[in-house]
C-alpha positions as CSV (number, residue, x, y, z in Angstrom):
1,M,32.9,-9.2,20.0
2,Y,33.2,-5.5,19.2
3,K,29.4,-4.4,19.9
4,A,30.2,-3.3,23.8
5,H,33.3,-1.5,22.4
6,F,31.4,0.3,19.9
7,H,28.3,0.6,22.3
8,L,26.1,-1.4,19.6
9,S,23.2,-3.9,20.4
10,R,23.7,-6.0,17.4
11,N,26.2,-6.6,14.4
12,P,25.5,-3.8,12.1
13,F,26.8,-5.3,8.9
14,D,26.1,-8.9,9.1
15,L,25.9,-10.7,6.0
16,T,22.7,-12.8,6.7
17,P,19.9,-11.2,4.8
18,D,18.0,-9.9,7.8
19,P,14.8,-7.9,7.2
20,R,15.3,-5.9,10.4
21,S,18.5,-4.6,9.0
22,F,16.8,-3.4,5.4
23,V,17.7,0.0,4.7
24,P,15.0,1.4,2.0
25,T,16.9,3.2,-0.7
26,P,14.6,4.5,-3.2
27,R,15.1,1.8,-5.7
28,H,14.9,-1.0,-3.2
29,N,11.5,0.6,-2.0
30,E,10.4,0.7,-5.6
31,A,11.2,-3.0,-6.1
32,L,9.6,-4.1,-3.1
33,A,6.5,-2.1,-3.8
34,A,6.5,-3.6,-7.3
35,L,6.8,-7.2,-5.8
36,Y,4.0,-6.9,-3.4
37,Y,1.7,-5.1,-5.6
38,G,2.4,-7.6,-8.2
39,V,1.4,-10.5,-5.6
40,R,-1.5,-8.6,-4.1
41,R,-3.1,-7.5,-7.4
42,H,-2.7,-11.1,-9.0
43,K,-0.6,-9.8,-11.9
44,G,0.9,-13.0,-12.9
45,F,4.7,-12.7,-13.6
46,V,6.9,-10.3,-11.7
47,V,10.7,-10.0,-12.5
48,V,13.6,-8.4,-10.3
49,T,16.9,-8.5,-11.7
50,G,20.3,-7.0,-10.1
51,E,23.9,-7.6,-10.1
52,V,25.6,-9.8,-7.4
53,G,25.2,-8.0,-4.0
54,T,22.8,-5.4,-4.5
55,G,20.3,-6.9,-2.1
56,K,17.9,-9.2,-4.1
57,T,17.8,-11.9,-1.6
58,L,17.4,-9.6,1.4
59,L,14.5,-7.7,-0.6
60,L,12.8,-11.2,-1.1
61,R,13.1,-11.7,2.8
62,C,11.2,-8.4,3.1
63,L,8.5,-9.5,0.7
64,L,8.1,-13.0,2.5
65,R,7.9,-11.0,5.9
66,L,5.1,-9.1,4.3
67,L,3.3,-12.2,2.8
68,E,3.6,-14.2,6.2
69,N,1.4,-11.3,7.8
70,S,-1.2,-12.0,5.4
71,K,-3.5,-14.8,6.1
72,D,-4.7,-15.1,2.8
73,I,-1.4,-15.8,1.2
74,A,0.3,-19.1,0.6
75,Y,3.8,-19.2,-1.0
76,A,6.5,-21.8,-2.1
77,Y,10.0,-20.4,-2.3
78,L,12.6,-22.1,-4.4
79,F,16.3,-21.0,-3.7
80,N,18.3,-23.6,-5.8
81,S,16.9,-23.3,-9.3
82,R,19.4,-25.8,-10.8
83,L,16.8,-28.3,-11.2
84,T,15.5,-30.3,-14.0
85,P,11.7,-29.3,-15.1
86,G,10.6,-32.5,-13.5
87,D,12.4,-31.8,-10.3
88,F,11.3,-28.4,-10.2
89,L,7.7,-29.1,-10.5
90,H,8.1,-31.7,-7.7
91,Y,9.7,-29.4,-5.4
92,V,7.0,-26.5,-6.1
93,V,4.1,-29.2,-5.5
94,S,5.9,-30.4,-2.2
95,D,6.7,-26.7,-1.0
96,F,3.1,-25.8,-1.3
97,G,2.6,-28.9,1.4
98,L,0.9,-31.2,-1.3
99,Q,1.4,-34.8,-1.6
100,A,4.1,-34.9,-4.3
101,S,6.1,-38.2,-3.5
102,G,5.9,-41.1,-6.1
103,K,3.6,-39.0,-8.5
104,S,3.9,-38.7,-12.1
105,K,4.0,-35.1,-13.8
106,S,0.4,-35.4,-14.8
107,E,-0.6,-36.5,-11.4
108,L,1.5,-33.5,-9.9
109,L,-0.1,-30.9,-12.4
110,I,-3.7,-32.2,-11.5
111,E,-2.8,-31.9,-7.6
112,L,-1.5,-28.4,-8.1
113,S,-4.2,-27.1,-10.6
114,K,-7.0,-28.4,-7.8
115,F,-4.8,-26.6,-5.1
116,L,-4.9,-23.2,-7.0
117,I,-8.4,-23.4,-8.0
118,S,-9.8,-24.2,-4.6
119,R,-7.7,-21.4,-3.4
120,G,-8.7,-19.1,-6.2
121,S,-12.2,-19.9,-5.6
122,Q,-11.9,-18.5,-2.1
123,Q,-10.3,-15.0,-3.2
124,M,-7.0,-16.4,-1.8
125,T,-3.5,-15.7,-3.1
126,T,-0.8,-18.2,-4.2
127,V,2.7,-17.5,-5.0
128,L,5.6,-19.1,-6.3
129,I,8.8,-17.3,-5.6
130,V,12.3,-18.3,-7.4
131,D,15.4,-16.8,-6.2
132,E,18.4,-17.4,-8.4
133,A,16.2,-17.7,-11.2
134,H,19.0,-16.8,-13.7
135,D,20.0,-20.3,-13.3
136,L,16.5,-21.8,-14.5
137,S,17.0,-23.5,-18.0
138,V,15.1,-22.5,-20.8
139,E,12.8,-25.7,-20.5
140,T,11.9,-24.9,-16.7
141,L,11.0,-21.3,-17.7
142,E,8.7,-22.6,-20.5
143,E,7.2,-24.9,-17.8
144,L,6.7,-21.7,-15.8
145,R,4.9,-20.3,-18.6
146,L,2.6,-23.2,-18.9
147,L,2.0,-23.0,-15.1
148,S,1.0,-19.5,-15.5
149,N,-2.1,-20.7,-17.9
150,L,-3.8,-21.7,-14.6
151,E,-6.2,-18.9,-14.8
152,T,-10.0,-17.8,-14.5
153,T,-11.5,-15.2,-16.8
154,E,-10.7,-12.5,-14.3
155,D,-7.7,-13.6,-12.3
156,K,-4.3,-15.3,-12.5
157,L,-4.3,-18.4,-9.9
158,L,-0.5,-18.4,-9.6
159,Q,1.5,-15.5,-9.0
160,I,5.0,-16.1,-9.9
161,V,8.1,-13.9,-8.8
162,L,11.3,-14.3,-10.6
163,V,14.5,-12.7,-9.1
164,G,17.9,-13.2,-10.4
165,Q,21.1,-11.7,-12.1
166,P,21.1,-9.8,-15.3
167,E,21.5,-13.0,-17.1
168,L,18.1,-13.7,-16.3
169,D,17.1,-10.6,-18.5
170,K,19.1,-12.0,-21.2
171,K,17.3,-15.2,-21.1
172,L,13.9,-13.7,-20.9
173,D,14.6,-11.3,-24.0
174,S,15.8,-14.3,-26.1
175,T,13.5,-15.5,-29.1
176,E,12.5,-18.7,-27.7
177,L,11.1,-17.4,-24.4
178,R,9.1,-14.4,-26.4
179,Q,5.8,-15.8,-25.2
180,L,7.0,-15.9,-21.6
181,K,8.4,-12.2,-22.0
182,Q,4.9,-11.0,-23.1
183,R,3.4,-12.2,-19.9
184,I,5.7,-10.4,-17.6
185,A,3.4,-7.7,-15.9
186,L,6.0,-5.7,-13.8
187,R,9.7,-5.8,-14.3
188,T,12.6,-3.8,-12.1
189,H,16.3,-3.7,-11.8
190,L,18.3,-3.0,-8.7
191,Q,21.4,-1.2,-9.1
192,A,24.3,-0.2,-6.8
193,L,24.2,2.7,-4.4
194,T,25.4,6.1,-5.1
195,A,28.1,7.5,-2.9
196,Q,25.5,9.7,-1.0
197,Q,23.3,6.6,-0.6
198,T,26.3,4.5,0.6
199,Q,26.9,6.9,3.5
200,E,23.0,7.1,4.3
201,Y,23.2,3.2,4.0
202,I,26.1,2.9,6.6
203,E,24.6,5.3,8.9
204,Q,21.2,3.7,8.9
205,R,22.6,0.3,9.5
206,L,24.7,1.5,12.3
207,K,21.6,3.2,13.8
208,I,19.6,0.2,13.5
209,A,22.2,-1.6,15.6
210,G,21.9,0.9,18.3
211,A,24.7,3.3,17.4
212,Q,24.6,7.1,18.7
213,Q,24.2,10.1,16.4
214,N,23.2,7.6,13.4
215,G,27.0,6.0,13.7
216,S,28.5,9.1,12.0
217,S,31.3,8.9,14.6
218,L,32.5,5.7,13.9
219,F,33.0,5.9,10.1
220,S,34.3,9.4,9.1
221,D,33.5,11.0,5.8
222,D,36.8,9.9,4.4
223,A,36.4,6.3,5.7
224,V,33.0,6.1,4.0
225,A,34.3,7.6,0.6
226,A,37.0,4.6,0.8
227,V,34.3,2.1,1.5
228,Y,32.4,3.5,-1.5
229,A,35.3,3.6,-3.6
230,Y,36.1,-0.2,-3.0
231,S,32.5,-1.6,-2.7
232,R,31.2,0.4,-5.9
233,G,28.1,0.6,-4.0
234,F,27.2,-2.9,-3.8
235,P,25.4,-3.7,-0.3
236,R,27.0,-6.9,0.1
237,L,30.6,-5.5,-0.3
238,I,29.6,-2.6,1.8
239,N,28.8,-4.9,4.4
240,T,31.9,-7.2,4.2
241,I,34.1,-4.1,4.3
242,C,32.4,-2.3,7.3
243,E,32.2,-5.5,9.3
244,N,36.0,-6.2,8.9
245,S,37.0,-2.6,9.3
246,L,34.9,-2.6,12.7
247,I,36.7,-5.6,13.7
248,S,40.2,-4.4,12.8
249,A,39.4,-0.9,14.8
250,Y,38.4,-2.9,17.8
251,A,41.5,-5.1,17.6
252,K,43.6,-1.9,17.6
253,Q,41.2,-0.4,20.3
254,M,40.2,2.3,18.4
255,H,37.0,3.9,18.7
256,F,36.1,4.9,14.9
257,V,37.3,3.6,11.6
258,T,39.8,5.5,9.4
259,P,40.5,5.3,5.7
260,N,43.6,3.3,6.4
261,I,41.8,0.7,8.1
262,V,39.1,0.5,5.4
263,E,42.1,0.4,2.8
264,D,43.9,-2.5,4.7
265,V,40.4,-4.6,4.6
266,A,40.1,-3.9,0.9
267,I,43.4,-5.3,0.4
268,D,42.9,-8.4,2.3
269,F,39.9,-9.1,0.3
270,R,41.5,-8.3,-2.9
271,L,39.5,-5.2,-3.8
272,E,40.4,-2.7,-6.0
273,P,39.3,1.0,-5.8
274,V,36.8,2.3,-8.5
275,L,36.9,6.1,-8.6
276,S,34.3,7.6,-10.9
277,A,32.2,10.8,-11.1
278,Q,29.3,8.8,-11.9
279,G,26.9,8.1,-8.7
280,Q,28.7,10.5,-6.5
281,T,25.5,12.5,-5.6
């Protein structure tokens, strides 16, 4: 709708987690590197946590793109973790392309074990990726730990990636999951962007969308400061505010976004500004 008006080739702040729009901040780069390294080096458990809107799902999509380019990697991707342990195992076996219908738990485990051993003998990598892992029950997390027992004397046969909100950290730190916690090889946490990173994020997203001069002419410094104040540096909120600000500017036939436009959008979304010295650089 507004792309031609702002001379853009695509929507710069689309909420869909598209890897093509990935802006590699230092923390996100570190997390993606940890995920890929953990999978490639067969480290077993890798955990990434972060608050809502910090870009966890987009990070996973970037990882999946990397994995899809590797012919020796097979993965199962679970995006709905509110499953019973039995349903969880059934889903995993099925998503690996194995026959799961009508099989008992022991039959599913045998099927999965044969699959992993066969791939391991060919020096191939098998990955289980769980998004929204904070919703996994303690019982299901314990089942995951038992699945990680499938290993050779030299290697883990199943690489497990858990991604979720900070509640996942609390679960993994609990006494009842201490055995699982000890098996975590890599653990990282995504944080909100600083004020400077927010400006760079907005400019990079606009540049990816085809804006001239990195998009600096579309959002003034004061407008970017307002976006940061209302978004608190969370990428999802940055996208929401910027997307709606561009729509509003287009409706007014303006060629740039002002702080007042950002403030009006924030009011519509019931967002309160957070002004703090922390993270301003």
